[in-house]
C-alpha positions as CSV (number, residue, x, y, z in Angstrom):
1,M,117.6,168.7,117.8
2,I,118.8,165.8,115.9
3,V,119.1,163.3,118.9
4,S,115.6,164.3,120.0
5,I,114.2,163.6,116.5
6,A,116.0,160.2,116.0
7,N,114.6,159.2,119.4
8,N,110.9,160.4,118.3
9,E,108.7,157.1,118.4
10,K,108.4,157.9,114.4
11,Y,111.6,157.6,113.6
12,R,113.6,155.5,116.4
13,D,113.6,152.4,114.2
14,V,114.9,154.3,110.9
15,A,118.3,154.9,110.0
16,P,119.7,158.6,109.3
17,C,119.8,157.8,105.4
18,S,115.5,157.3,105.7
19,I,115.2,160.2,108.3
20,V,116.3,163.0,106.1
21,P,114.1,162.4,103.2
22,M,111.0,161.6,105.4
23,L,111.5,164.9,106.8
24,A,111.9,166.7,103.6
25,D,108.6,165.0,102.6
26,E,107.0,166.6,105.6
27,G,108.5,169.9,104.3
28,R,111.1,170.0,107.1
29,Y,115.1,170.5,106.8
30,I,117.0,169.8,110.0
31,A,120.4,168.7,108.8
32,S,122.3,166.7,106.4
33,E,122.4,162.6,106.6
34,S,126.0,162.9,107.4
35,S,125.3,165.5,110.2
36,F,122.6,163.0,111.7
37,Y,125.2,160.0,111.4
38,R,128.0,161.9,112.9
39,I,125.8,163.1,115.9
40,L,124.3,159.8,116.2
41,R,127.4,158.1,116.5
42,A,128.7,160.7,119.2
43,Q,125.7,159.5,121.1
44,D,126.3,156.0,120.8
45,Q,123.0,155.8,119.2
46,L,123.7,155.1,115.3
47,T,122.7,151.2,115.6
48,H,119.9,150.9,118.3
49,R,117.6,153.7,119.6
50,Q,114.7,151.7,119.9
51,A,113.9,149.8,123.6
52,S,114.8,146.6,121.9
53,R,118.8,145.8,121.5
54,A,120.6,143.5,119.3
55,A,119.8,140.0,119.6
56,K,122.6,138.3,121.7
57,H,123.2,134.8,120.7
58,K,124.3,132.7,123.7
59,R,127.2,130.2,123.4
60,P,125.5,126.5,122.5
61,K,124.8,124.4,125.5
62,Q,127.8,122.1,126.6
63,C,127.6,118.7,125.2
64,V,129.6,115.9,126.9
65,A,130.1,112.5,125.4
66,H,131.9,109.5,127.6
67,A,131.5,107.1,124.7
68,P,131.0,106.8,121.1
69,N,127.7,107.6,119.5
70,Q,126.7,110.1,122.3
71,V,127.3,113.3,120.5
72,W,127.8,113.8,116.5
73,S,128.9,116.9,114.7
74,W,128.2,117.3,111.0
75,D,128.8,120.0,108.6
76,I,128.8,120.6,104.8
77,T,132.1,121.7,102.7
78,Y,133.0,122.2,99.2
79,L,134.8,120.2,96.6
80,P,135.8,121.7,93.7
81,S,134.6,120.9,90.4
82,L,135.9,121.9,86.5
83,V,132.9,124.6,86.1
84,S,134.2,127.6,87.6
85,G,131.5,128.8,90.3
86,Q,130.1,125.1,90.8
87,Y,130.9,123.1,93.5
88,H,130.1,119.6,94.8
89,Y,128.8,119.4,98.2
90,L,130.3,117.0,101.1
91,Y,128.1,116.2,104.0
92,M,130.3,114.4,106.9
93,I,129.1,113.4,110.0
94,M,131.8,112.8,113.0
95,D,131.7,111.1,116.5
96,I,133.3,113.6,118.8
97,F,134.7,111.0,121.6
98,S,135.9,108.7,118.7
99,R,136.6,111.0,115.9
100,K,135.3,108.4,113.6
101,I,133.3,109.6,110.2
102,V,130.1,107.7,110.7
103,G,128.5,108.9,107.6
104,W,129.1,110.7,104.4
105,S,127.7,111.7,100.8
106,V,128.2,114.0,98.0
107,H,125.6,116.0,96.3
108,E,125.1,118.5,93.7
109,T,123.1,121.0,96.1
110,Q,122.9,121.4,99.6
111,S,119.3,120.6,101.1
112,A,117.7,119.6,104.1
113,E,116.3,116.6,102.4
114,H,119.9,115.0,101.6
115,A,121.0,115.8,104.9
116,S,118.0,114.0,106.7
117,R,118.5,111.0,104.6
118,L,122.2,110.8,105.5
119,I,121.4,111.4,109.3
120,K,119.0,108.6,109.0
121,Q,121.1,106.1,107.4
122,A,124.2,106.8,109.8
123,C,121.7,106.1,112.8
124,I,120.6,103.0,111.4
125,D,124.2,101.8,110.7
126,E,125.2,102.7,114.2
127,N,122.2,101.4,115.9
128,I,121.3,104.7,117.7
129,T,118.3,104.5,119.9
130,Q,115.7,107.2,121.0
131,A,117.3,109.9,123.4
132,Q,120.8,108.3,122.9
133,L,122.4,110.9,120.6
134,T,123.0,114.8,120.4
135,L,123.7,116.0,116.8
136,H,125.6,119.5,116.2
137,S,125.8,121.4,113.6
138,D,125.8,125.0,112.1
139,N,123.0,127.4,111.4
140,G,122.7,126.7,107.8
141,S,119.4,126.2,106.1
142,P,120.0,122.3,105.5
143,M,120.6,122.1,109.2
144,K,117.2,123.7,110.4
145,G,115.1,122.6,107.6
146,A,111.9,121.5,108.4
147,T,112.3,118.1,106.7
148,M,115.7,117.8,108.8
149,L,114.3,118.7,112.1
150,A,111.1,116.3,111.8
151,M,113.2,113.6,111.1
152,L,115.5,114.2,114.3
153,E,112.3,114.2,116.3
154,A,111.3,110.9,114.6
155,L,114.6,109.4,115.3
156,G,114.8,110.8,118.9
157,V,118.0,112.8,118.1
158,M,118.6,115.9,120.2
159,P,119.6,118.6,117.5
160,S,122.6,121.1,119.0
161,F,123.4,124.3,117.0
162,S,126.5,127.0,116.7
163,R,126.1,130.5,116.9
164,P,125.5,132.3,113.6
165,S,128.9,132.9,111.9
166,V,130.8,131.3,114.8
167,S,132.9,128.4,113.4
168,D,134.6,127.9,116.6
169,D,131.3,126.5,118.0
170,N,131.9,123.5,115.6
171,P,135.6,123.0,116.0
172,F,135.4,119.0,115.3
173,S,134.0,119.2,111.7
174,E,136.2,122.2,111.0
175,S,139.1,120.1,112.0
176,L,138.0,117.3,109.9
177,F,137.8,119.5,106.8
178,K,141.0,120.8,107.4
179,T,142.6,117.2,107.4
180,L,140.6,116.5,104.4
181,K,141.6,119.5,102.3
182,Y,145.4,119.1,103.2
183,H,145.6,115.3,102.4
184,P,148.2,114.7,100.1
185,T,145.8,113.3,97.5
186,F,143.1,116.2,97.6
187,P,142.9,117.8,94.1
188,S,143.9,121.3,95.2
189,V,145.1,122.3,91.6
190,S,143.0,119.7,89.6
191,K,139.5,119.5,90.2
192,F,136.8,116.8,90.3
193,D,135.3,116.3,86.8
194,R,132.3,114.7,87.6
195,I,130.5,114.0,90.9
196,E,131.4,110.1,90.4
197,E,135.0,111.1,90.9
198,A,134.4,113.2,93.8
199,R,132.6,110.1,95.8
200,K,135.4,107.5,94.7
201,W,137.9,110.0,96.3
202,C,135.8,110.4,99.4
203,I,135.5,106.5,99.7
204,Q,139.4,106.2,99.8
205,F,139.9,109.2,102.1
206,V,137.2,107.9,104.8
207,D,138.8,104.6,104.9
208,W,142.2,105.9,105.5
209,Y,140.9,108.4,108.0
210,N,139.2,105.9,110.0
211,H,141.4,102.8,109.9
212,Q,144.6,104.2,108.9
213,H,145.0,107.8,110.3
214,R,146.8,107.9,113.7
215,H,144.8,110.9,115.2
216,S,147.1,113.2,117.2
217,G,143.8,114.0,119.1
218,L,143.6,110.5,120.1
219,K,147.4,110.0,120.9
220,F,148.1,108.6,117.6
221,I,145.4,105.6,117.3
222,T,143.1,105.2,114.8
223,P,139.6,106.4,115.0
224,Q,138.1,102.8,114.7
225,Q,140.1,101.5,117.4
226,R,138.7,104.0,119.6
227,H,135.3,103.6,118.5
228,C,135.3,100.1,118.9
229,G,136.9,100.0,122.4
230,Q,140.5,98.6,121.3
231,D,141.8,102.0,122.8
232,K,142.5,100.7,126.3
233,Q,144.2,97.8,125.4
234,I,146.4,99.7,123.0
235,M,147.5,102.1,125.4
236,A,148.1,99.7,128.0
237,K,150.4,97.7,125.9
238,R,152.3,101.1,125.3
239,H,152.3,101.9,128.9
240,Q,154.0,98.4,129.6
241,V,156.4,99.1,127.0
242,Y,157.5,102.3,128.2
243,Q,157.8,101.0,131.7
244,M,159.7,98.2,130.9
245,A,162.2,100.6,128.9
246,K,162.6,102.4,131.9
247,L,163.4,99.8,134.1
248,Q,166.0,98.6,131.8
249,R,167.7,101.6,131.5
250,P,166.8,104.0,134.5
251,D,169.2,106.6,133.8
252,R,167.6,107.6,130.5
253,W,164.5,108.9,132.5
254,S,164.1,111.9,134.6
255,G,160.7,111.3,135.8
256,S,157.6,109.2,135.0
257,T,157.0,107.8,131.2
258,R,154.8,109.2,128.7
259,N,151.2,109.5,129.6
260,W,149.2,107.2,127.4
261,T,145.9,107.6,128.9
262,L,142.9,109.2,126.9
263,P,140.4,111.3,128.6
264,A,137.3,109.6,129.7
265,S,135.1,112.0,127.9
266,V,135.0,114.7,125.2
267,N,133.5,118.3,125.5
268,L,131.8,119.9,122.7
269,N,131.5,123.8,123.5
270,P,132.5,123.2,127.2
271,N,132.1,126.0,129.8
272,R,134.9,127.6,131.2
273,K,134.8,126.2,134.5
274,Q,134.4,122.7,132.8
275,F,137.4,123.3,130.5
276,L,139.6,124.1,133.5
277,A,138.5,120.9,135.5
278,D,139.2,118.7,132.4
279,K,142.4,120.5,132.0
280,Q,143.5,119.8,135.6
281,D,142.2,116.3,135.2
282,M,144.5,115.8,132.7
283,A,147.6,117.1,134.4
284,D,147.0,114.8,137.6
285,L,146.8,111.7,135.0
286,A,150.0,112.8,133.8
287,Q,151.6,113.1,137.2
288,T,150.3,109.9,138.3
289,A,150.9,107.7,135.0
């Protein structure tokens, strides 16, 4: 009886806590709410009884960067203020190929307008042309606001979005924010008194990150070196140094020297087949280096 009533066209979109009072309004008592919940749960019909099913959000389409300024990732994070419950908001854009921070700003609110101005300025600074760039972000309102989407269309930038509530779809920005908040100068105890202090700190952090930080994901060169194409020369020199060291003391080497080759492309949200292929390519490079 309970299952048939719950699947009736009138009640199939309604939760048991609403079905019971609706039945009472009709002068009928079938069972308690707890009985409805118990029986529908046993029938695996507690959540969806209608013809439709819960929306399934597909994994974002794979984005591949073979050079700088092909795929950017951006997000917003909180910076602590002295006022409890209030924050400064740091907008930050990263190039996934070079890991360089190509744009940032700090505001007192989150909005699509702030984001669109920042993206537009970053595109101007990096000389982005039509259909050159894919911009990946989370699913928040600043990322999908009408102002933001209109600006991306005008610039010829292709938007890409993470699945709702899935931070792993935006790993480059998440990693960047972790580096930022674990930096020794980040005010984890003291807080930014004014927004001007937050901006001043960010200027110093971005300069350090781009020009001094030897990024482990880049085999310890700086993002700026990778972004401007100095990485090949640097890696070739390192390889030469190691080869010379091996020639001088071959007894200290049991195999090939350290592989200083960086991958030719970087994948954001790769499919499993592509991930395994890239992993094999890196293994092959390591053997032949």
